[in-house]
C-alpha positions as a printed Julia matrix, in Angstrom:
237×3 Matrix{Float64}:
  82.59  105.39   91.85
  85.61  104.5    89.69
  87.75  107.01   91.59
  86.82  105.47   94.95
  87.6   101.98   93.67
  90.9   103.29   92.34
  91.72  104.83   95.73
  90.94  101.55   97.45
  93.36   99.7    95.18
  96.12  102.19   95.96
  95.39  101.97   99.7
  95.8    98.2    99.55
  99.05   98.42   97.61
 100.35  101.17   99.9
  99.76   99.01  102.95
 101.61   96.15  101.27
 104.53   98.47  100.48
 104.84   99.43  104.15
 104.81   95.83  105.34
 107.68   94.55  103.22
 111.32   95.22  102.63
 112.82   94.77   99.23
 113.77   91.16   98.51
 116.86   92.23   96.59
 119.56   94.1    98.52
 117.62   93.66  101.76
 118.84   95.63  104.77
 118.36   94.35  108.29
 116.71   96.6   110.86
 120.08   96.96  112.56
 121.73   98.06  109.33
 119.03  100.64  108.69
 119.43  101.98  112.22
 123.24  102.03  112.36
 124.61  102.23  108.85
 123.21  105.25  107.02
 125.76  105.01  104.17
 124.47  101.51  103.38
 120.9   102.81  103.36
 121.83  105.72  101.12
 123.6   103.36   98.7
 120.47  101.26   98.55
 118.43  104.32   97.56
 121.06  105.36   95.02
 121.12  101.91   93.42
 117.34  101.74   93.2
 117.27  105.07   91.35
 120.34  104.52   89.2
 119.32  101.06   88.02
 115.56  101.65   88.11
 115.3    98.49   90.16
 111.9    97.28   91.3
 112.31   97.72   95.05
 110.33   98.67   98.14
 112.39  100.29  100.88
 111.23  101.45  104.29
 111.95  105.01  105.4
 111.87  105.41  109.19
 114.37  108.17  110.04
 114.28  111.93  109.37
 117.74  111.74  107.76
 116.44  109.11  105.34
 113.46  111.31  104.52
 115.67  114.3   103.72
 117.96  112.15  101.58
 115.08  110.71   99.55
 113.47  114.12   98.99
 116.76  115.46   97.69
 117.34  112.44   95.45
 113.86  112.68   93.95
 114.49  116.29   92.93
 118.0   115.64   91.67
 117.01  112.57   89.63
 113.67  113.81   88.24
 113.52  114.62   84.54
 110.02  116.04   83.95
 107.66  115.93   86.92
 107.73  116.07   90.71
 104.38  115.84   92.5
 104.01  116.44   96.26
 100.89  115.77   98.33
 101.59  117.19  101.79
 100.1   118.58  104.95
 102.23  121.74  105.3
 105.28  121.51  103.01
 107.24  121.31  106.26
 110.42  123.29  106.53
 111.83  120.72  108.96
 111.48  117.05  109.9
 112.41  116.45  113.51
 115.65  118.35  114.13
 116.55  118.41  110.43
 115.51  120.86  107.75
 113.31  119.34  105.05
 111.79  121.55  102.35
 113.97  124.38  103.71
 117.14  122.3   103.42
 119.64  124.09  101.14
 120.49  120.88   99.27
 116.83  120.06   98.63
 116.09  123.64   97.6
 119.13  123.65   95.32
 118.13  120.34   93.73
 114.61  121.66   93.15
 115.99  124.78   91.44
 118.26  122.68   89.21
 115.36  120.4    88.34
 113.25  123.39   87.29
 116.03  124.63   85.05
 115.13  121.69   82.8
 112.91  122.63   79.91
 109.27  121.6    80.4
 109.88  120.51   84.0
 106.96  120.8    86.39
 106.64  120.89   90.18
 103.09  120.34   91.41
 102.2   120.62   95.11
  98.93  119.96   96.94
  98.82  121.32  100.51
  96.07  120.17  102.83
  96.75  122.4   105.84
  98.39  125.75  106.4
 101.76  126.07  104.65
 104.82  126.11  106.89
 105.71  129.81  106.7
 106.29  132.47  109.32
 103.12  134.0   110.85
 101.52  136.58  108.59
 103.67  135.69  105.59
 102.32  134.53  102.21
 103.04  131.11  100.84
 105.52  132.6    98.39
 107.84  133.32  101.34
 108.36  129.6   101.88
 112.11  128.93  101.41
 111.53  126.45   98.59
 109.18  128.68   96.62
 111.11  131.87   97.33
 114.36  130.34   96.06
 112.67  129.15   92.88
 111.07  132.53   92.18
 114.41  134.3    92.65
 116.54  131.87   90.64
 117.84  132.55   87.16
 117.28  130.18   84.28
 114.07  128.55   85.5
 112.45  126.9    82.48
 109.86  124.83   84.32
 106.6   125.67   86.07
 105.41  125.48   89.66
 101.83  125.13   90.77
 100.57  124.92   94.37
  96.94  124.28   95.23
  94.99  123.85   98.44
  93.6   120.35   98.64
  90.12  119.47   99.8
  90.56  118.17  103.36
  87.5   115.95  102.97
  89.53  113.89  100.52
  91.97  113.13  103.34
  89.37  110.75  104.77
  89.47  108.79  101.53
  93.24  108.8   101.1
  95.05  109.73  104.36
  98.61  109.53  103.05
 101.23  112.13  102.2
 103.29  111.21   99.17
 105.84  112.39   96.61
 106.17  111.1    93.05
 109.26  111.42   90.88
 108.23  111.31   87.22
 106.28  108.04   87.03
 109.16  105.96   88.33
 109.51  106.39   92.08
 107.13  107.09   94.96
 107.52  107.85   98.65
 104.36  107.4   100.77
 103.9   108.42  104.4
 101.38  106.31  106.24
 100.96  108.67  109.2
 101.08  112.42  108.69
 102.38  112.84  112.24
 105.62  110.89  111.75
 108.22  110.09  109.09
 107.45  106.37  108.75
 107.09  105.76  105.04
 107.82  103.38  102.19
 109.7   104.28   99.04
 108.81  102.31   95.93
 111.05  102.25   92.89
 110.88  100.86   89.38
 107.14  100.15   89.35
 105.65  102.39   86.65
 102.24  100.75   87.03
 101.95  101.67   90.73
 103.43  105.14   90.21
 101.11  105.77   87.27
  98.07  104.96   89.39
  99.23  107.41   92.04
  99.86  110.06   89.38
  96.25  109.72   88.25
  95.03  110.2    91.83
  97.25  113.24   92.32
  96.17  114.87   89.06
  92.52  114.34   89.95
  93.05  115.91   93.38
  95.02  118.79   91.87
  92.22  119.62   89.44
  89.76  119.93   92.32
  92.1   122.08   94.45
  92.07  125.84   95.04
  95.04  127.67   93.42
  97.48  129.19   95.93
 100.65  129.91   93.97
 102.03  129.61   90.47
 105.19  130.48   88.55
 105.8   130.15   84.86
 108.98  129.5    82.89
 111.55  132.25   82.56
 111.38  134.84   79.82
 113.96  135.12   77.03
 116.45  136.78   79.4
 116.52  133.62   81.51
 114.99  135.26   84.57
 111.63  134.61   86.18
 109.3   137.57   85.54
 108.19  138.76   88.97
 104.68  139.33   87.66
 104.34  135.62   87.11
 105.56  134.65   90.59
 102.29  135.18   92.37
 101.1   133.98   95.75
  97.88  134.3    97.66
  98.21  135.11  101.31
  96.87  132.42  103.59
  97.18  134.47  106.77
  99.78  132.01  108.12
């Protein structure tokens, strides 16, 4: 019962986040549509100054930029709740983007860093390939100096009815929430540890109930990921 009440509170706050722009450093719709550098500066400032802001995310280029910034700015934890861990968004690469992949690798070179992923559908890999072939996971497993851990689980799709949002959490400081899994419309929320902490608790609860798909551990003393620890379970897709 508590978990359902908790989900309802997050749903309400998520809807509020979508409906409002930040009151400080507000961008007009025209600026968002025409001036990407201004939008990117707004994201940078929110992360650099840990400002309490809510910023809409309506373009694939904005999505890719935010994903990369979350990885590059994270210190300890990145949590992703996704449908497929999509390799592309529109015409742009997403979790297969070299900059995003590179930022994720650098993040996981931090000691005690952790990347946790819940996938609801079939992972976005080539037909017949295991989840470990995904460009993001493959790059991590092949990289030197990884000192963090990666865990991917299959989420329970019945929980999607209770909480039908994709989201990404950077530490407990910044959140990006998609309100429709079929498009990139989202809201990014910065500098609100209370809201992010609530979403972390939801994610961790959903992760515990998931089915393990893939896991890597920190590198051995040589600084290289032991291949025996970079395991994946074939999904058939």
